[in-house]
N, C-alpha and C positions, 0 to 999 in steps of 0.2 A: 166418719171417724175423723177426728181433727188430726192435723199434721203432728201436734205434740204427742198425742196418744200413740200414733203410728210409729213415731220415732222411738218412743218409750218401749214398745212392744219389740220393735226389731232390735233394740239395745239389749232387752233383758232375754229374749227368746231366740233371736236370730231369724233366719230365714229369707226369702228372696224379696217378700214384700210384706205390708203389714197384715193381710188377710192371712198369709202363711205363718206369720208369727203368732197371730191369734189362734189359730188352729193348733199349733204347738202347746200354747198356754193352756187351751182347754183340754188337751189330751194329757197334761201333766199330772203326776199324782198330786193329790191334796196335801196342803201343809198343815191341816188341821189334825191335831192328835186324835187317835182312834178313840179315846175315852171321852172326847167331846163330840163326837158324831151321834145322830140319833141312830137307833138300831131297831131292828125288827123284833117285835115282842115275842115271836115264835122261835125264830132260829138265831137271833142276835146278830144278824148280818147287818152291815153298813150300806148294803146295796138298795136302798129305798128309792123310789122314783116317783115323782109327782105325775098323777094323771093328767094327760092333755086336755085342754078345754076348760070350761067352767061348770060348775054344778048344775048348771041350768040346761046344758047340752046333754040330751039322752039320759035325763035322770033315772030312768029305769034300768040303766047299765052302770050308773055310778053309785055305789053305796059308800065309798071312801074316796078321799082325794089322794091317797098314797097306795103304793104296792110293793112288795119285796121283789126284787129280781132274782133272789136266790131260791125262795120257797114259795112264791107266787101268793102269799098271804096278802090280803086287803088290809091296810093300816089306817085306822082313823086317826090316831096321833103318834107321829113318828118320835116324839120326845118320851112316850110312855116307855119305850124299851131300853133306855139308858140305865 
Protein backbone atom coordinates (compact mmCIF):
# COMPACT_ATOMS: atom_id res chain seq x y z
CA UNK A 1 0.00 0.00 0.00
CA UNK A 2 1.50 3.33 -0.99
CA UNK A 3 1.99 6.02 1.62
CA UNK A 4 -0.60 8.27 -0.06
CA UNK A 5 -3.28 5.58 0.07
CA UNK A 6 -2.40 4.76 3.68
CA UNK A 7 -2.64 8.43 4.65
CA UNK A 8 -6.03 8.76 2.91
CA UNK A 9 -7.35 5.71 4.71
CA UNK A 10 -6.18 7.02 8.08
CA UNK A 11 -7.68 10.44 7.37
CA UNK A 12 -11.04 9.01 6.32
CA UNK A 13 -11.43 6.01 8.66
CA UNK A 14 -9.09 6.69 11.59
CA UNK A 15 -7.25 3.94 13.40
CA UNK A 16 -3.73 3.28 14.58
CA UNK A 17 -2.22 2.40 11.20
CA UNK A 18 -3.30 1.95 7.54
CA UNK A 19 -4.13 -1.74 8.06
CA UNK A 20 -6.50 -0.83 10.91
CA UNK A 21 -8.09 1.92 8.81
CA UNK A 22 -8.57 -0.53 5.91
CA UNK A 23 -10.26 -3.01 8.24
CA UNK A 24 -12.63 -0.27 9.46
CA UNK A 25 -13.44 0.71 5.86
CA UNK A 26 -14.18 -2.90 4.89
CA UNK A 27 -16.54 -3.31 7.85
CA UNK A 28 -18.44 -0.08 7.21
CA UNK A 29 -21.95 -0.27 5.76
CA UNK A 30 -22.19 0.13 2.00
CA UNK A 31 -23.01 3.53 0.56
CA UNK A 32 -24.73 1.96 -2.46
CA UNK A 33 -28.51 2.44 -2.29
CA UNK A 34 -30.44 -0.80 -1.61
CA UNK A 35 -32.35 -0.58 -4.88
CA UNK A 36 -29.04 -0.71 -6.80
CA UNK A 37 -27.72 -3.83 -5.03
CA UNK A 38 -28.17 -7.25 -6.64
CA UNK A 39 -30.73 -9.43 -4.84
CA UNK A 40 -31.38 -13.11 -4.36
CA UNK A 41 -34.18 -14.19 -6.71
CA UNK A 42 -35.67 -16.42 -3.97
CA UNK A 43 -35.72 -14.25 -0.83
CA UNK A 44 -34.75 -10.79 -2.18
CA UNK A 45 -31.83 -10.54 0.27
CA UNK A 46 -28.82 -8.43 -0.70
CA UNK A 47 -26.51 -10.87 1.15
CA UNK A 48 -25.07 -12.50 -1.98
CA UNK A 49 -21.52 -13.83 -1.91
CA UNK A 50 -19.19 -14.99 -4.65
CA UNK A 51 -18.06 -18.57 -4.29
CA UNK A 52 -14.32 -18.71 -3.68
CA UNK A 53 -11.97 -20.05 -6.34
CA UNK A 54 -12.53 -20.41 -10.03
CA UNK A 55 -15.13 -22.45 -11.91
CA UNK A 56 -12.36 -24.93 -12.80
CA UNK A 57 -11.69 -25.85 -9.16
CA UNK A 58 -13.87 -28.77 -8.09
CA UNK A 59 -16.45 -28.24 -10.88
CA UNK A 60 -18.59 -31.06 -9.49
CA UNK A 61 -19.21 -28.93 -6.35
CA UNK A 62 -19.73 -25.62 -8.18
CA UNK A 63 -22.97 -25.24 -10.04
CA UNK A 64 -23.07 -21.43 -9.67
CA UNK A 65 -20.65 -18.59 -9.00
CA UNK A 66 -22.76 -16.99 -6.24
CA UNK A 67 -24.85 -18.02 -3.23
CA UNK A 68 -27.23 -16.27 -0.85
CA UNK A 69 -26.09 -16.08 2.77
CA UNK A 70 -29.69 -15.61 3.89
CA UNK A 71 -31.48 -18.61 2.31
CA UNK A 72 -28.44 -20.55 0.95
CA UNK A 73 -29.80 -20.54 -2.60
CA UNK A 74 -27.32 -21.01 -5.44
CA UNK A 75 -27.56 -17.93 -7.67
CA UNK A 76 -26.53 -18.00 -11.34
CA UNK A 77 -26.99 -14.29 -12.07
CA UNK A 78 -27.05 -11.92 -9.09
CA UNK A 79 -28.51 -9.17 -11.28
CA UNK A 80 -31.62 -11.26 -12.05
CA UNK A 81 -33.16 -10.66 -8.61
CA UNK A 82 -33.33 -6.88 -9.00
